[in-house]
C-alpha positions, 0 to 999 in steps of 0.5 A: 612066315616070318617067325618075329623070334629074336636072332642070337648069335652065340658060341656053341655048347656041347648039349648044342652039337645034336642041333649043329649036326641036324643043320649040317644034315639039311644043308651040307649032307652031313659033311660033319660027324657028331664027334667033330663038333664035339671037338670043336666046341672043346677046342681052344683054337677053333671058334664055333658060332650058332646063329638061333631064331628062339630055339631053333639053330638057323646059321652055323659057322666054324674057323680053325686058328692056324698059326696066323691063319684062320681057316673058316671050314663051315658056313651053313644057314638053313634052306628056310633063312637063305637069301636074307644076309644072314651068311653074310652076317655069320662070316663077318662074325668069324672074321671078327673072331678071327681079328679079335684072335690077331690073325694075319689071313683068312682062308676058305674052300668053297666050290666052283658051282657055288656062285652065291657064295663065291659072289658073297666072299668076293664082296667082303675082299676075298680073292681066288689064288688056286683050286682043288681039282676033285675035292668034294667026294660026293660029287668030285667037283673042284674047290676054290681057294680064297683068301682075305690078307691083311687082317691085322691093317687098320684099313681091313679091320675098319673095313670089315667093322663097316660091313658088319655094322651095315648088315645088322642094320640091313637085319634090323630093317628087316625086323630081326631083333639082334643078340650079340656076345658082348665081344661082338657087340662092341665092334659097333656099340657101347652096351656093357651087357654080357648080351647086347641087344640091338635093333 
């Protein structure tokens, strides 16, 4: 049943890595070790964002900064909360973070069989540039390599900002009460509070 607890987006803290590990095991089969989560929390070139419903971590996204490239390494939504637009919401948050870091590109890998994720990425402008054969060790499945170009261009930034606002409006209509860090909230609101609430 739907839980009306506020939906909070925030950078992951060290004392929250156990929750991240649990979500990783639920969604990705333990793709990352807990030590890797700790490194990402402490690493300045990384953006590791958690999506919380009350005390429950229901989404996790990570992006690495490599020169002028944002490499999105992780995007996971709890099975109980999939198909609600939360994956796109979290992905757009990572793209907003990449823009704030003045990245020129965003890239990611996705299983060739994951048509739902591929459709999401393509809807936000990602394009396939190649494949990595036998990329996933558990199944030997290939990965599609997707790129989003032009993050420094005004037209691309405006399109991402519009999508970001539309995603928030969609979640508000679904009954979510969003709590966002100020640097993300200011992409579509003038709320000056450190943690801005929409809804």
